[in-house]
DRENVO-227047 format. One record per residue: residue number from 1; residue in three letters; x, y, z of N, C-alpha, C in turn. Coordinates in steps of 0.1 Angstrom, whole numbers. Example, Ala and Ser with C-alpha at 12.3 -4.5 7.8 and 13.67 -1.06 7.14 Angstrom:
<rs>
R     k     r     nc1     nc2     nc3    cac1    cac2    cac3     cc1     cc2     cc3
R     1   ALA     132     -57      78     123     -45      78     132     -33      78
R     2   SER     128     -22      71     137     -11      71     129       0      79
</rs>
This chain:
<rs>
R     k     r     nc1     nc2     nc3    cac1    cac2    cac3     cc1     cc2     cc3
R     1   MET       9     -12       0       0       0       0       9      12       0
R     2   GLY       6      22     -10      14      34     -11      11      44       1
R     3   ILE      19      55       1      17      65      12       3      71      10
R     4   ARG       0      74      -2     -13      81      -4     -25      72       1
R     5   GLU     -24      59      -3     -34      49       1     -35      49      16
R     6   GLN     -23      49      23     -23      48      38     -29      61      44
R     7   GLU     -27      73      38     -33      85      43     -48      84      42
R     8   VAL     -53      79      30     -67      78      28     -73      69      38
R     9   ALA     -67      57      40     -72      48      50     -72      54      64
R    10   PHE     -62      61      67     -62      67      81     -73      78      82
R    11   LEU     -75      86      72     -85      96      73     -99      90      74
R    12   GLY    -101      79      67    -114      72      68    -116      66      82
R    13   LEU    -105      60      88    -106      55     101    -108      66     111
R    14   LYS    -102      78     109    -103      89     119    -118      93     120
R    15   ARG    -125      93     108    -139      97     109    -148      87     116
R    16   ARG    -144      74     115    -152      63     122    -149      62     136
R    17   VAL    -137      65     141    -133      63     155    -139      74     164
R    18   GLN    -147      71     173    -153      80     183    -148      77     197
R    19   PRO    -139      86     202    -133      83     215    -144      84     226
R    20   VAL    -144      75     235    -153      75     246    -146      72     259
R    21   ASP    -152      77     270    -146      74     283    -154      63     290
R    22   VAL    -152      61     303    -159      50     310    -174      52     311
R    23   ASP    -179      64     312    -193      67     313    -200      68     300
R    24   GLY    -193      65     288    -199      66     276    -199      80     270
R    25   LEU    -192      90     276    -191     103     272    -179     105     264
R    26   PRO    -178     115     255    -166     117     247    -154     120     256
R    27   GLY    -143     114     253    -131     116     260    -121     123     252
R    28   PRO    -113     133     257    -104     141     248     -92     134     244
R    29   ASN     -87     123     250     -74     117     247     -76     103     241
R    30   MET     -88      97     240     -89      84     235     -86      83     220
R    31   PHE     -89      93     212     -87      92     198     -72      91     194
R    32   ASP     -64      99     202     -49      98     199     -44      84     202
R    33   LEU     -50      77     212     -45      64     215     -49      54     204
R    34   PHE     -61      54     200     -66      45     189     -60      49     176
R    35   ALA     -58      62     173     -52      66     160     -38      60     159
R    36   LEU     -30      60     170     -17      55     169     -17      40     165
R    37   SER     -26      32     171     -27      18     168     -32      17     153
R    38   ALA     -40      26     148     -45      25     134     -33      27     125
R    39   TRP     -24      37     128     -12      39     119      -4      27     118
R    40   SER      -2      20     130       5       7     130      -1      -3     121
R    41   SER     -14      -4     120     -21     -14     112     -20     -12      97
R    42   VAL     -19       1      93     -18       4      79      -4       6      73
R    43   GLY       6       4      81      19       4      75      30      11      83
R    44   GLY      27      16      95      38      21     103      39      36     102
R    45   ASP      50      41     105      53      56     106      54      62      92
R    46   PRO      45      72      88      46      77      75      59      84      72
R    47   ILE      66      89      82      79      95      79      89      85      75
R    48   LEU      89      73      82      98      62      79      95      57      65
R    49   VAL      83      57      60      79      52      47      85      62      36
R    50   ARG      84      75      39      89      85      30     104      83      29
R    51   LYS     111      80      40     126      78      40     129      66      31
R    52   ALA     122      55      32     124      44      24     122      47       9
R    53   GLY     112      54       6     109      58      -7     120      66     -13
R    54   ALA     126      75      -5     137      83     -10     149      75     -13
R    55   GLY     151      64      -6     162      55      -9     161      48     -22
R    56   LYS     149      46     -27     146      39     -39     143      48     -51
R    57   GLY     144      62     -48     140      72     -58     146      70     -71
R    58   ARG     140      75     -82     145      75     -95     153      87     -99
R    59   SER     152      98     -91     159     111     -94     170     113     -84
R    60   PRO     182     112     -88     193     115     -78     193     129     -73
R    61   THR     198     131     -61     199     144     -55     213     150     -57
R    62   PRO     214     161     -65     227     166     -67     233     174     -55
R    63   THR     246     173     -52     252     180     -41     265     186     -46
R    64   PRO     268     198     -42     281     204     -47     293     199     -40
R    65   ASN     305     199     -48     317     194     -42     327     206     -40
R    66   ARG     339     203     -36     349     214     -34     353     221     -47
R    67   ASP     354     213     -57     359     218     -70     348     226     -78
R    68   GLY     336     228     -72     326     235     -79     317     226     -87
R    69   GLY     321     213     -88     313     204     -96     301     199     -88
R    70   VAL     294     190     -94     282     185     -88     283     170     -88
R    71   THR     280     164     -76     281     149     -75     267     144     -72
R    72   ALA     263     134     -80     249     128     -78     250     118     -67
R    73   THR     240     118     -58     239     108     -47     225     103     -47
R    74   GLY     224      90     -42     211      84     -42     207      79     -55
R    75   GLY     194      75     -57     189      70     -70     194      56     -72
R    76   VAL     190      51     -84     194      38     -88     208      36     -91
R    77   GLY     214      46     -97     229      46    -101     238      51     -90
R    78   GLY     234      50     -78     242      56     -67     255      48     -64
R    79   GLY     257      37     -69     269      29     -68     270      24     -54
R    80   ALA     283      24     -49     286      18     -36     279      26     -24
R    81   GLY     278      39     -26     272      47     -16     258      43     -13
R    82   ALA     251      41     -24     237      37     -23     236      23     -17
R    83   GLY     245      14     -22     245       1     -16     248       0      -1
R    84   ALA     256       9       3     259       9      18     248      15      26
R    85   ALA     240      24      20     230      31      27     218      22      29
R    86   ALA     216      12      20     204       4      20     203      -4      33
R    87   PRO     213     -11      37     212     -19      50     210     -10      62
R    88   THR     215       2      62     213      11      73     198      15      74
R    89   ALA     191      18      63     177      21      63     169       9      67
R    90   THR     173      -3      63     165     -15      67     166     -17      82
R    91   GLY     178     -16      87     180     -17     102     172      -7     109
R    92   GLY     171       6     104     163      16     111     149      13     111
R    93   ASN     144       8      99     130       4      99     126      -7     109
R    94   THR     135     -17     111     132     -27     121     132     -22     135
R    95   GLY     142     -13     138     142      -7     152     130       2     155
R    96   VAL     126      10     145     115      18     147     102      10     148
R    97   GLY     101      -1     140      89      -9     141      88     -16     155
R    98   ARG      99     -20     160      99     -26     174      94     -15     184
R    99   SER     100      -3     182      96       8     192      81      11     191
R   100   THR      76      11     178      62      14     177      53       3     183
R   101   LEU      57     -10     181      50     -21     187      50     -20     202
R   102   HIS      62     -17     208      63     -15     223      54      -3     228
R   103   ALA      54       8     220      46      19     224      31      15     223
R   104   ASN      27       8     213      13       3     212       9      -5     224
R   105   LYS      17     -15     228      14     -23     239      13     -15     252
R   106   THR      22      -5     253      21       4     265       8      12     265
R   107   ILE       4      17     254      -8      25     253     -20      16     256
R   108   LEU     -21       4     250     -32      -5     253     -33      -9     268
R   109   LYS     -21     -11     274     -21     -14     288     -26      -2     296
R   110   THR     -22      10     292     -27      22     299     -42      24     298
R   111   VAL     -47      21     286     -62      22     284     -69      12     293
R   112   SER     -64       0     294     -70     -11     302     -70      -7     316
R   113   VAL     -59      -2     321     -58       3     335     -68      14     338
R   114   PHE     -69      23     328     -78      35     330     -93      30     330
R   115   LEU     -97      21     321    -110      16     322    -113       8     334
R   116   ALA    -104       0     339    -106      -8     351    -107       2     363
R   117   SER     -99      12     364    -100      22     375    -114      29     375
R   118   GLY    -119      32     363    -132      38     362    -143      29     367
R   119   LYS    -142      17     364    -152       7     368    -152       6     384
R   120   ARG    -140       6     389    -138       5     404    -144      17     411
R   121   ASN    -142      29     405    -147      41     411    -162      41     410
R   122   SER    -168      37     399    -183      36     398    -189      26     408
R   123   SER    -182      15     409    -187       5     419    -186      10     433
R   124   ASN    -176      17     436    -174      23     450    -185      33     453
R   125   GLN    -188      42     443    -199      52     445    -212      45     447
R   126   GLN    -215      35     439    -228      28     441    -229      21     455
R   127   SER    -218      16     459    -218      10     473    -220      20     484
R   128   LYS    -214      32     482    -216      42     492    -230      47     492
R   129   ALA    -236      49     481    -250      53     480    -260      43     486
R   130   ALA    -257      30     484    -266      20     489    -264      20     505
R   131   ALA    -252      21     510    -250      21     524    -257      34     531
R   132   ALA    -256      45     524    -262      57     530    -278      56     530
R   133   ALA    -283      50     519    -298      48     519    -302      38     530
R   134   LEU    -294      27     532    -298      18     543    -297      24     557
R   135   GLN    -286      33     559    -285      39     572    -296      49     574
R   136   ASN    -301      56     564    -312      65     565    -325      58     569
R   137   LYS    -327      46     562    -339      38     565    -339      33     579
R   138   ARG    -327      29     584    -326      24     598    -329      35     608
R   139   GLN    -324      47     605    -327      59     614    -341      62     614
R   140   GLN    -348      62     603    -363      65     603    -370      54     610
R   141   ARG    -366      42     609    -373      31     616    -371      33     631
R   142   GLN    -359      36     636    -356      38     650    -364      50     655
R   143   ARG    -365      61     647    -373      73     651    -387      69     653
R   144   ARG    -393      61     644    -407      57     646    -409      49     659
R   145   MET    -399      40     662    -400      32     674    -399      40     686
R   146   ASP    -390      50     686    -389      59     697    -402      67     699
R   147   GLU    -408      72     689    -420      79     690    -431      71     697
R   148   LEU    -433      58     692    -443      50     698    -440      46     712
R   149   SER    -427      45     716    -424      41     730    -423      53     739
R   150   GLY    -425      66     733    -425      78     742    -411      83     744
R   151   LYS    -401      77     738    -387      81     740    -384      92     729
R   152   VAL    -376     101     732    -372     112     723    -357     111     722
R   153   ASN    -352     111     709    -338     112     707    -332     125     712
R   154   PRO    -320     125     719    -315     137     725    -314     148     715
R   155   LYS    -309     145     702    -308     156     692    -322     161     689
R   156   LEU    -332     152     687    -345     157     684    -351     165     696
R   157   LEU    -348     161     708    -353     168     720    -347     182     720
R   158   ASP    -334     184     717    -328     198     716    -335     206     705
R   159   SER    -337     199     694    -344     206     683    -358     211     686
R   160   LEU    -365     202     693    -379     205     697    -379     216     708
R   161   ARG    -369     217     716    -369     227     726    -367     241     720
R   162   LYS    -360     241     708    -357     254     701    -370     258     693
R   163   LYS    -377     248     688    -389     251     680    -402     253     688
R   164   THR    -402     249     700    -414     251     708    -411     259     721
R   165   ARG    -421     262     728    -420     269     741    -422     260     753
R   166   PHE    -418     248     752    -419     238     763    -405     236     769
R   167   THR    -405     233     782    -393     228     789    -391     214     786
R   168   LYS    -379     209     791    -375     195     788    -385     186     796
R   169   ASP    -389     189     808    -398     181     815    -412     181     809
R   170   GLU    -416     192     804    -429     193     797    -429     185     784
R   171   LEU    -418     185     777    -417     177     765    -418     162     768
R   172   ASP    -411     158     779    -412     144     783    -426     140     786
R   173   ALA    -433     149     793    -447     146     797    -456     145     785
R   174   LEU    -454     155     775    -462     155     763    -459     143     754
R   175   CYS    -447     138     755    -444     126     747    -451     114     753
R   176   ARG    -453     113     766    -460     102     772    -475     103     768
R   177   ILE    -480     116     767    -494     118     763    -496     113     748
R   178   TYR    -486     117     740    -486     113     726    -487      98     725
R   179   ARG    -479      91     733    -478      76     732    -492      70     736
R   180   LYS    -499      76     746    -512      71     750    -522      74     739
R   181   LEU    -521      86     733    -531      89     722    -529      80     710
R   182   VAL    -517      77     706    -514      68     695    -519      54     699
R   183   SER    -517      49     711    -523      36     715    -538      36     714
R   184   ASN    -544      47     717    -559      48     716    -563      47     701
R   185   CYS    -555      53     693    -558      52     678    -557      38     673
R   186   GLN    -546      31     678    -544      17     673    -555       8     679
R   187   TYR    -559      11     691    -570       3     697    -583       5     689
R   188   ALA    -586      18     686    -598      21     678    -597      14     664
R   189   ALA    -586      14     658    -584       8     645    -587      -7     646
R   190   LYS    -581     -14     656    -584     -28     658    -598     -31     661
R   191   THR    -605     -22     668    -619     -24     671    -627     -24     658
R   192   LEU    -624     -14     650    -631     -12     637    -628     -24     628
R   193   ALA    -615     -29     628    -612     -40     619    -618     -53     623
R   194   SER    -622     -54     636    -629     -66     640    -643     -68     634
R   195   SER    -648     -57     629    -661     -58     622    -659     -59     607
R   196   SER    -664     -69     601    -662     -71     587    -667     -60     579
R   197   SER    -678     -54     583    -684     -43     575    -676     -30     576
R   198   SER    -667     -29     586    -659     -17     588    -644     -19     585
R   199   ALA    -641     -31     580    -627     -35     578    -621     -26     567
R   200   ALA    -628     -23     557    -623     -16     545    -620      -1     550
R   201   ILE    -628       4     559    -626      18     563    -614      18     573
R   202   ALA    -612       8     581    -602       9     592    -588       7     586
R   203   LYS    -587       0     575    -573      -3     570    -565      10     568
R   204   PRO    -570      20     561    -561      32     560    -556      38     573
R   205   HIS    -565      38     583    -561      44     596    -551      35     603
R   206   ALA    -552      22     602    -543      13     608    -529      13     602
R   207   ALA    -529      17     589    -516      16     582    -507      28     585
R   208   VAL    -512      39     590    -505      51     592    -504      54     607
R   209   GLU    -492      56     612    -490      58     627    -492      73     630
R   210   GLY    -497      76     641    -500      90     645    -513      91     651
R   211   ILE    -517     104     655    -530     107     661    -539     110     649
R   212   ASP    -550     103     649    -560     105     638    -570     115     642
R   213   ARG    -580     117     633    -590     127     634    -599     124     646
R   214   ILE    -603     112     648    -613     109     658    -607     112     672
R   215   VAL    -595     107     675    -589     109     688    -586     124     690
R   216   PHE    -582     131     679    -578     145     680    -591     153     684
R   217   ARG    -602     150     677    -614     158     680    -619     156     695
R   218   GLU    -618     143     699    -621     140     713    -613     148     723
R   219   LEU    -600     149     720    -590     156     728    -594     171     729
R   220   LEU    -597     177     717    -601     191     717    -614     194     725
R   221   HIS    -623     185     724    -636     186     731    -635     184     746
R   222   SER    -628     174     750    -628     170     764    -617     177     772
R   223   THR    -606     180     766    -595     186     773    -594     201     772
R   224   PHE    -597     207     760    -596     221     757    -609     228     756
R   225   ASP    -620     222     758    -633     228     758    -636     235     744
R   226   ILE    -632     228     733    -635     234     720    -648     228     716
R   227   VAL    -658     236     716    -672     232     711    -675     240     699
R   228   THR    -674     235     687    -675     242     675    -681     233     664
R   229   GLU    -683     238     652    -689     231     641    -679     220     636
R   230   GLU    -685     210     630    -677     199     624    -667     204     614
R   231   ILE    -671     214     606    -662     219     596    -650     225     602
R   232   LEU    -651     232     613    -640     239     620    -631     228     627
R   233   MET    -637     218     632    -629     207     638    -620     201     628
R   234   GLU    -625     199     616    -617     193     605    -606     203     601
R   235   ARG    -609     216     600    -599     225     596    -588     227     607
R   236   ILE    -592     226     620    -582     227     630    -572     215     629
R   237   PHE    -577     203     626    -569     191     625    -560     193     613
R   238   CYS    -565     198     602    -557     199     589    -546     210     591
R   239   SER    -550     221     598    -540     232     600    -530     230     611
R   240   TRP    -531     219     619    -523     217     630    -508     216     626
R   241   ASP    -506     208     616    -492     205     611    -492     209     596
R   242   LYS    -486     221     593    -486     226     580    -478     217     570
R   243   ALA    -468     210     575    -459     202     567    -467     189     562
R   244   HIS    -476     184     570    -483     172     567    -498     174     569
R   245   GLU    -504     183     561    -518     187     563    -527     176     559
R   246   GLY    -536     173     569    -546     162     567    -542     148     570
R   247   LEU    -529     146     573    -524     133     577    -524     132     592
R   248   PRO    -524     119     597    -522     117     612    -510     124     617
R   249   LEU    -512     130     629    -502     138     635    -491     130     641
R   250   ARG    -478     132     636    -466     126     642    -461     134     654
R   251   LEU    -451     129     660    -447     135     673    -442     149     671
R   252   GLU    -434     152     662    -428     166     660    -440     175     656
R   253   GLY    -448     172     647    -459     180     643    -469     183     654
R   254   TRP    -471     172     662    -480     174     673    -475     184     684
R   255   LEU    -462     183     687    -456     192     697    -455     206     692
R   256   ILE    -451     208     680    -450     222     674    -464     228     673
R   257   GLY    -474     221     669    -487     226     668    -493     229     682
R   258   LEU    -490     221     692    -495     223     705    -488     235     712
R   259   SER    -476     238     708    -469     250     713    -476     262     708
R   260   THR    -480     263     696    -487     274     690    -501     275     697
R   261   PHE    -507     264     698    -521     263     703    -522     268     718
R   262   LEU    -512     265     726    -512     268     740    -504     280     744
R   263   ARG    -492     282     738    -483     292     742    -478     301     731
R   264   GLY    -485     301     720    -481     309     708    -482     324     711
R   265   THR    -474     332     703    -476     346     704    -489     350     698
R   266   PRO    -494     363     700    -506     367     693    -505     366     678
R   267   ALA    -493     369     672    -492     368     658    -493     353     653
R   268   GLU    -487     344     661    -487     330     657    -501     324     658
R   269   ARG    -508     328     668    -522     323     670    -531     329     660
R   270   ALA    -529     342     656    -537     348     646    -535     341     632
R   271   ALA    -522     338     629    -519     331     617    -526     317     617
R   272   PHE    -526     310     628    -532     297     629    -547     298     627
R   273   CYS    -553     308     633    -568     310     630    -571     313     616
R   274   PHE    -562     321     609    -565     324     595    -564     311     587
R   275   ARG    -554     302     590    -553     290     582    -566     281     584
R   276   VAL    -571     282     596    -584     274     599    -595     280     591
R   277   TYR    -597     293     590    -608     299     584    -607     299     568
R   278   ASP    -595     297     563    -592     296     549    -596     282     544
R   279   LEU    -608     280     542    -613     266     539    -607     259     527
R   280   ASN    -605     266     517    -599     260     505    -584     263     503
R   281   THR    -578     268     514    -563     270     514    -558     278     502
R   282   ASP    -565     288     498    -560     296     486    -554     309     491
R   283   GLY    -553     311     504    -546     323     509    -556     335     512
R   284   PHE    -569     333     510    -579     343     513    -591     337     519
R   285   ILE    -598     346     527    -611     342     532    -621     350     524
R   286   THR    -629     342     516    -638     349     507    -652     350     513
R   287   LYS    -662     356     506    -675     357     511    -682     344     513
R   288   ASP    -680     335     503    -686     322     504    -681     314     517
R   289   GLU    -668     315     520    -662     309     531    -668     315     544
R   290   MET    -669     329     544    -676     335     556    -690     331     558
R   291   PHE    -697     329     547    -711     325     548    -712     311     554
R   292   THR    -703     302     549    -703     288     555    -699     288     569
R   293   LEU    -690     297     574    -686     297     588    -696     304     597
R   294   LEU    -703     313     591    -712     321     600    -727     317     599
R   295   ARG    -730     308     591    -745     305     589    -751     299     601
R   296   ASN    -743     292     610    -749     286     622    -747     295     634
R   297   CYS    -742     307     632    -740     316     644    -753     323     648
R   298   LEU    -762     325     638    -774     332     641    -785     322     645
R   299   ILE    -793     327     655    -805     319     659    -816     321     649
R   300   LYS    -820     310     644    -831     311     633    -845     312     640
R   301   GLN    -852     322     636    -866     324     641    -876     317     631
R   302   PRO    -887     312     637    -896     305     628    -903     314     618
R   303   GLN    -904     327     622    -911     337     613    -902     342     602
R   304   ASP    -889     339     602    -881     343     592    -884     336     579
R   305   GLU    -886     344     568    -889     338     555    -876     332     549
R   306   ASP    -865     340     550    -853     335     544    -841     337     554
R   307   PRO    -838     327     562    -828     329     572    -814     332     566
R   308   ASP    -811     328     554    -798     331     548    -796     346     545
R   309   GLU    -807     354     544    -805     368     542    -798     375     554
R   310   GLY    -802     370     566    -795     376     578    -780     372     578
R   311   VAL    -777     360     573    -763     356     573    -755     364     562
R   312   LYS    -762     367     551    -755     375     541    -753     389     546
R   313   ASP    -762     395     553    -760     408     559    -748     408     569
R   314   LEU    -747     397     577    -736     396     586    -723     395     579
R   315   VAL    -723     388     568    -710     387     560    -706     400     555
R   316   GLU    -715     408     550    -711     422     545    -706     430     557
R   317   ILE    -711     429     568    -706     437     580    -692     433     583
R   318   VAL    -690     420     584    -677     415     588    -666     418     577
R   319   LEU    -671     417     565    -661     419     554    -656     434     554
R   320   LYS    -665     443     557    -661     457     558    -651     459     569
R   321   LYS    -652     451     580    -644     453     591    -630     447     588
R   322   PHE    -629     436     581    -616     429     579    -609     433     566
R   323   ASP    -617     437     555    -611     439     542    -605     453     542
R   324   LEU    -592     454     546    -585     467     547    -582     472     534
R   325   ASP    -578     464     524    -574     469     511    -586     470     501
R   326   LYS    -598     466     506    -610     468     498    -610     460     484
R   327   ASP    -605     448     485    -605     440     472    -616     429     473
R   328   GLY    -625     429     482    -636     420     483    -633     407     489
R   329   LYS    -621     405     495    -618     393     502    -607     396     513
R   330   VAL    -605     387     523    -597     390     534    -584     382     532
R   331   SER    -573     389     531    -560     383     530    -554     381     544
R   332   LEU    -542     374     545    -536     373     558    -532     386     564
R   333   GLU    -527     395     555    -523     409     560    -535     416     565
R   334   ASP    -547     415     558    -559     421     563    -563     416     577
R   335   PHE    -563     402     578    -567     396     590    -557     400     602
R   336   MET    -544     400     599    -535     403     610    -536     418     614
R   337   GLY    -538     427     605    -540     441     608    -552     443     616
R   338   THR    -563     437     613    -576     439     620    -575     433     634
R   339   VAL    -569     421     636    -567     414     649    -558     422     658
R   340   THR    -547     428     652    -538     436     660    -545     448     665
R   341   ALA    -554     454     658    -561     466     663    -572     462     673
R   342   GLU    -578     451     670    -589     446     679    -587     431     682
R   343   PRO    -580     427     692    -576     413     695    -589     404     697
R   344   LEU    -600     410     701    -612     401     704    -617     395     691
R   345   LEU    -613     401     679    -619     396     667    -611     384     661
R   346   ILE    -601     379     669    -593     368     664    -601     355     661
R   347   GLU    -612     353     668    -620     341     666    -634     346     661
R   348   ALA    -634     356     652    -647     361     647    -655     351     639
R   349   PHE    -648     341     633    -655     332     624    -658     318     631
R   350   GLY    -655     317     644    -657     305     651    -646     302     661
R   351   GLN    -649     294     671    -638     290     681    -628     280     675
R   352   CYS    -616     284     677    -605     274     673    -593     275     682
R   353   LEU    -595     282     694    -584     283     704    -590     279     717
R   354   PRO    -581     274     726    -586     270     740    -588     282     748
R   355   THR    -596     280     758    -598     291     768    -586     291     778
R   356   ASP    -584     303     785    -573     304     794    -574     294     805
R   357   SER    -586     291     810    -588     282     821    -585     268     817
R   358   ALA    -588     264     804    -585     251     799    -570     249     798
R   359   VAL    -562     260     794    -548     259     793    -541     257     806
R   360   VAL    -546     264     817    -541     262     830    -543     248     835
R   361   SER    -555     244     833    -559     230     837    -551     219     831
R   362   PHE    -548     221     818    -540     211     811    -526     210     816
R   363   PHE    -519     221     818    -506     221     823    -505     216     838
R   364   SER    -515     218     845    -515     212     859    -516     197     859
R   365   THR    -521     191     848    -522     177     848    -510     170     843
R   366   LEU    -500     178     838    -488     172     833    -479     166     843
R   367   GLN    -480     171     856    -473     166     867    -458     167     865
R   368   VAL    -454     180     862    -439     182     860    -434     192     871
</rs>
């Protein structure tokens, strides 16, 4: 194969070779490695081939001598000088060929080591990720067991002391209450599951750990004297833990919500009431929501032709009081501004906070 044919073959091979790294992405150095092997396969070093061709050339190369003449060297008629140069070129070809073969072997060995190291690194990363996931799963399982047993992890206890307004002893007592409430939930779930007609309803409650709606409503009614409409009871439960709205209350959500419920600042309690009254959680209390909340506040008289008319009039009065920016609905800013000016309006749409006497009675039963 001539030099031109070798160059054409190499250029065609260059277009077909796509260097890749371990992850299948283009690698900057892989083409040079494979290209060197390709040159070896099509005839060796192009410079060496050109030297060999020059030794066999048909045109002698003229060189000047001391006398001003010209002496021809190389070519077919080169005589003894050409004959002496031929073995030297052959020996050079053999030496360079061996060097190229040794270089190719070294390159292939380097590539193999590079690929093997990449596979080892990928395997180590996968092993570390699997170990981290297993450790996280074990920690979550241990946290759930601690919650059910009433124990609190020291780190979690320090975090809860910062997030709530309870002392360490109060937190321990509240954790014991939580354990009793969860036990009541589990007992109620088993009782419902014992009836075949109620089994389908009881399964979702039994599958999730925490304080469910039934036990929570009973606690509000019997312990904190919350006597209000069913819709407000549901909204209080859903607004208790903002991070897990509507789900059974876990230990951390139960304690943080209880801190706001019992010892929250006026701003925190006002924000809690607003979340309760915002029935569709869109960030506003609309006329329709006010109507739903206030329709049972008025005593219906038998002679009233349309009792809802009185509720609509009450809604208009309340809206004028709370709607500070006059956009036809009450935002959180409107609610906070009105309650700050007149604190007694914090429960204007229904009871959702405990009385002061109920709070004092509750803390007296903690025995701390």
